C-alpha positions as CSV (number, residue, x, y, z in Angstrom):
1,X,-62.3,26.4,67.6
2,X,-64.4,25.8,70.7
3,X,-65.1,22.2,69.6
4,X,-61.3,21.6,69.2
5,X,-60.6,23.0,72.6
6,X,-63.4,21.0,74.2
7,X,-62.0,17.7,72.7
8,X,-58.4,18.7,73.6
9,X,-59.4,19.4,77.2
10,X,-60.6,15.8,77.5
11,X,-57.2,14.4,76.6
12,X,-55.6,16.6,79.3
13,X,-58.2,16.0,82.0
14,X,-57.8,13.2,84.6
15,X,-60.9,11.5,83.3
16,X,-61.0,8.5,85.7
17,X,-60.4,10.5,88.9
18,X,-63.0,13.2,88.0
19,X,-65.6,10.5,87.0
20,X,-65.1,8.4,90.1
21,X,-65.4,11.6,92.3
22,X,-68.6,12.6,90.5
23,X,-70.0,9.1,91.1
24,X,-69.3,9.3,94.8
25,X,-70.9,12.7,95.1
26,X,-73.9,11.6,93.1
27,X,-74.4,8.7,95.6
28,X,-74.0,11.0,98.6
29,X,-77.2,10.9,100.8
30,X,-76.4,13.7,103.1
31,X,-76.7,17.5,102.8
32,X,-80.3,17.3,101.5
33,X,-80.7,21.0,101.0
34,X,-77.7,21.1,98.6
35,X,-78.8,17.9,96.9
36,X,-82.3,19.4,96.3
37,X,-80.8,22.6,94.8
38,X,-78.6,20.6,92.5
39,X,-81.5,18.4,91.3
40,X,-83.8,21.4,90.8
41,X,-81.0,23.1,88.8
42,X,-80.5,20.0,86.7
43,X,-84.2,19.7,85.9
44,X,-84.3,23.4,84.7
45,X,-81.0,23.2,82.9
46,X,-81.8,20.1,80.8
47,X,-85.6,20.3,80.6
48,X,-86.3,17.0,82.5
49,X,-89.9,16.0,82.3
50,X,-90.8,14.9,85.8
51,X,-94.4,14.3,85.0
52,X,-93.4,10.9,83.6
53,X,-91.6,9.9,86.7
54,X,-93.1,7.3,89.1
55,X,-92.1,9.8,91.8
56,X,-92.5,13.3,90.3
57,X,-91.5,15.2,93.5
58,X,-87.7,15.8,93.1
59,X,-87.3,16.5,96.8
60,X,-88.1,12.9,97.7
61,X,-85.0,11.4,96.1
62,X,-82.3,10.3,98.6
63,X,-79.3,11.1,96.2
64,X,-78.7,12.6,92.8
65,X,-78.2,9.1,91.4
66,X,-81.5,8.0,92.8
67,X,-83.1,10.9,90.9
68,X,-81.0,10.3,87.7
69,X,-82.0,6.6,87.5
70,X,-85.6,7.3,88.4
71,X,-88.3,4.9,87.4
72,X,-91.2,6.0,85.1
73,X,-94.9,5.7,85.7
74,X,-96.5,2.4,84.6
75,X,-97.4,2.6,81.0
76,X,-95.2,5.6,80.2
77,X,-93.2,3.5,77.7
78,X,-95.4,0.9,76.0
79,X,-93.5,-1.9,74.4
80,X,-94.4,-2.5,70.7
81,X,-95.9,-6.0,70.4
82,X,-94.9,-8.8,68.1
83,X,-92.3,-11.6,68.5
84,X,-90.4,-10.3,65.5
85,X,-90.5,-6.6,66.6
86,X,-87.1,-5.3,67.7
87,X,-87.7,-2.3,70.1
88,X,-85.6,0.6,71.2
89,X,-83.7,-0.3,74.4
90,X,-83.6,3.3,75.7
91,X,-84.7,6.9,75.3
92,X,-82.2,8.9,73.4
93,X,-81.0,10.0,69.9
94,X,-79.8,7.6,67.2
95,X,-76.2,8.5,66.7
96,X,-75.7,6.1,63.8
97,X,-77.1,2.8,62.5
98,X,-76.5,0.5,59.6
99,X,-74.2,-2.3,58.5
100,X,-71.0,-3.4,60.1
101,X,-68.4,-3.0,57.4
102,X,-66.5,-6.2,58.0
103,X,-64.9,-5.4,61.3
104,X,-65.6,-1.7,61.5
105,X,-68.6,0.2,62.8
106,X,-69.3,3.7,61.6
107,X,-69.0,6.3,64.4
108,X,-69.3,9.7,62.7
109,X,-68.0,11.5,59.6
110,X,-64.5,10.3,59.1
111,X,-64.5,8.1,62.2
112,X,-65.2,4.4,62.9
113,X,-64.4,1.9,65.6
114,X,-63.2,-1.7,65.8
115,X,-65.8,-4.5,66.5
116,X,-63.4,-6.9,68.1
117,X,-62.1,-4.1,70.4
118,X,-65.6,-3.0,71.2
119,X,-66.5,-6.5,72.4
120,X,-63.5,-6.9,74.7
121,X,-60.8,-8.1,72.3
122,X,-61.9,-11.6,71.6
123,X,-62.1,-12.3,67.9
124,X,-64.3,-15.5,68.4
125,X,-66.8,-13.5,70.4
126,X,-67.0,-10.9,67.7
127,X,-67.1,-13.4,64.7
128,X,-70.9,-13.8,64.5
129,X,-71.3,-10.1,64.2
130,X,-69.0,-9.4,61.3
131,X,-70.9,-7.7,58.4
132,X,-74.0,-7.6,60.7
133,X,-76.2,-4.7,61.7
134,X,-75.6,-2.1,64.4
135,X,-77.3,0.8,66.1
136,X,-75.8,3.4,68.5
137,X,-78.2,5.4,70.8
138,X,-76.9,8.4,72.7
139,X,-78.6,9.2,76.1
140,X,-78.5,12.9,76.8
141,X,-78.7,14.2,80.4
142,X,-82.5,14.8,80.2
143,X,-83.3,11.3,79.2
144,X,-84.7,8.3,81.1
145,X,-81.6,6.4,81.9
146,X,-82.7,2.8,82.4
147,X,-81.9,0.3,79.6
148,X,-84.3,-2.4,78.5
149,X,-84.2,-5.5,76.3
150,X,-85.0,-4.9,72.7
151,X,-85.8,-8.6,72.3
152,X,-86.4,-11.5,74.7
153,X,-83.1,-13.1,75.5
154,X,-80.9,-15.1,77.9
155,X,-77.7,-13.7,79.1
156,X,-74.6,-15.7,78.2
157,X,-71.7,-13.5,79.0
158,X,-70.9,-10.1,80.6
159,X,-67.5,-8.5,80.0
160,X,-66.2,-5.4,81.8
161,X,-63.6,-3.6,79.6
162,X,-61.6,-0.9,81.2
163,X,-60.8,2.2,79.2
164,X,-60.9,6.0,78.8
165,X,-63.9,8.1,79.8
166,X,-64.2,10.6,77.0
167,X,-67.6,12.3,76.6
168,X,-69.8,10.5,74.1
169,X,-71.7,13.6,72.8
170,X,-71.8,14.3,69.0
171,X,-68.8,16.7,69.1
172,X,-66.6,14.1,70.7
173,X,-67.8,11.3,68.5
174,X,-66.8,13.4,65.4
175,X,-63.3,14.1,66.7
176,X,-62.0,11.2,68.9
177,X,-61.1,8.1,66.8
178,X,-62.3,4.6,68.0
179,X,-64.3,6.3,70.7
180,X,-66.8,3.6,71.7
181,X,-64.0,0.9,71.6
182,X,-61.7,2.9,73.8
183,X,-64.0,4.1,76.5
184,X,-64.8,2.0,79.6
185,X,-67.7,-0.3,78.8
186,X,-69.9,-3.3,79.9
187,X,-70.5,-5.8,77.1
188,X,-73.5,-8.1,77.4
189,X,-74.0,-11.1,75.0
190,X,-77.5,-12.5,74.9
191,X,-79.0,-15.5,73.1
192,X,-82.3,-14.6,71.4
193,X,-84.7,-16.3,69.0
194,X,-83.0,-14.4,66.2
195,X,-79.5,-15.3,67.1
196,X,-76.8,-13.7,69.4
197,X,-77.2,-10.1,70.4
198,X,-74.5,-7.8,71.8
199,X,-75.6,-4.9,74.0
200,X,-72.7,-2.6,75.0
201,X,-73.2,0.0,77.7
202,X,-70.5,2.6,77.1
203,X,-69.2,4.7,80.0
204,X,-68.4,8.4,79.6
205,X,-66.9,11.4,81.4
206,X,-68.5,11.8,84.8
207,X,-70.6,8.7,84.4
208,X,-70.4,7.4,88.0
209,X,-70.9,3.8,87.0
210,X,-72.9,1.2,85.0
211,X,-75.4,-1.0,86.9
212,X,-77.0,-4.3,85.8
213,X,-80.2,-5.8,87.2
214,X,-78.5,-9.2,87.8
215,X,-75.2,-8.0,89.3
216,X,-75.7,-4.5,90.6
217,X,-73.0,-1.8,90.1
218,X,-70.2,-3.1,87.8
219,X,-67.2,-2.1,89.8
220,X,-63.8,-2.0,88.0
221,X,-61.3,-4.6,89.2
222,X,-57.5,-4.6,89.1
223,X,-57.4,-3.1,85.7
224,X,-57.9,-5.9,83.1
225,X,-60.8,-7.2,81.1
226,X,-63.2,-9.2,83.4
227,X,-65.4,-11.9,81.9
228,X,-68.4,-13.5,83.6
229,X,-70.4,-16.4,82.1
230,X,-73.9,-17.3,82.9
231,X,-74.9,-20.9,82.4
232,X,-77.0,-23.5,84.2
233,X,-78.2,-22.2,87.5
234,X,-76.6,-18.8,86.8
235,X,-78.6,-18.3,83.6
236,X,-80.6,-15.0,83.5
237,X,-83.5,-14.6,81.1
238,X,-85.4,-11.5,80.2
239,X,-88.6,-10.6,78.4
240,X,-88.7,-8.0,75.7
241,X,-88.9,-4.6,77.3
242,X,-87.6,-5.8,80.7
243,X,-85.0,-3.6,82.4
244,X,-81.5,-5.0,82.1
245,X,-79.3,-2.1,83.3
246,X,-79.0,1.6,83.9
247,X,-76.5,4.5,83.7
248,X,-75.6,6.6,86.7
249,X,-75.3,9.7,84.5
250,X,-75.7,9.6,80.7
251,X,-73.9,7.6,78.0
252,X,-74.4,5.4,75.0
253,X,-75.8,2.0,74.1
254,X,-74.3,0.1,71.1
255,X,-76.4,-2.8,69.7
256,X,-74.9,-5.4,67.3
257,X,-76.7,-8.3,65.6
258,X,-75.4,-10.9,63.1
259,X,-76.0,-10.5,59.3
260,X,-79.5,-11.5,58.2
261,X,-81.1,-11.4,61.6
262,X,-82.6,-7.9,61.8
263,X,-83.6,-5.1,59.5
264,X,-84.0,-1.5,60.9
265,X,-87.3,0.3,60.2
266,X,-86.9,2.9,57.4
267,X,-88.0,5.7,59.7
268,X,-85.2,5.0,62.2
269,X,-82.3,7.2,61.0
270,X,-79.3,9.0,62.5
271,X,-80.4,12.1,64.4
272,X,-83.9,10.8,65.2
273,X,-85.1,10.9,68.8
274,X,-86.4,7.5,70.1
275,X,-88.2,6.3,73.2
276,X,-87.7,3.0,74.9
277,X,-90.1,0.4,73.7
278,X,-91.0,1.9,70.3
279,X,-90.6,-0.3,67.2
280,X,-87.1,-0.1,65.9
281,X,-86.8,-3.0,63.4
282,X,-87.9,-6.6,62.5
283,X,-86.0,-9.8,63.2
284,X,-85.8,-13.0,61.3
285,X,-86.3,-16.1,63.4
286,X,-83.3,-18.4,63.9
287,X,-82.4,-21.1,66.3
288,X,-80.7,-19.6,69.4
289,X,-76.9,-20.0,69.0
290,X,-74.7,-22.0,71.2
291,X,-71.5,-20.8,72.8
292,X,-69.3,-18.6,70.5
């Protein structure tokens, strides 16, 4: 009964207004005494391990978002070596992983979501990923919230897709249809040695915003899908393990690869906790793809 009420409340709540307000408050750099109390409460409530942080003293952060997107100490997340080694892009828990069933991606028992919708509604963009492989990683409040590259790659396209801001926790994933293709999200398409790779940073309730290393905070525009291409002088390349973005409050990363380009390690299963940089799968080498 509690779970049903929790999900129902999200349909009735003004998700966007609450989330944008939370984002502004989390960026607020005044009232340091209050800010420090909130951060200390958060650390205790969620069991945040500050010993891994580059700055372990919580009172030194200038805002809650600065604390939440904190960097880690050098070497805290070693990146598994090997050109064909696909690594976890983030700390979190594997929600699901497996094969894309044609145009549907498994979400939870009885639920799935649409690949074309996930990637912004363009069937040509989604075509290489039909019947491919996917993994979904949920970042809980206690996790490190920077997102890194699972493979070396060059950014081709970034798409901001407006949408709802349902929670992305397991209870909501089991009860809200098409969750990850209806929430606000930032879709990033990369060219890699194994072929195209889609990384989708999914927004959620009270997630203040999504930020990328090349464009800063991805700010919603007038309400439609926004597409940005990166070619020639605008091309942005990343090494495996390099930071590509971050969540200002927790959410989910969905990764999609074409059929035949990657196989997930047998030990990576739904419900397993992962850390950024650990070996997640193996890729097959392919010529980088051209424009979709």
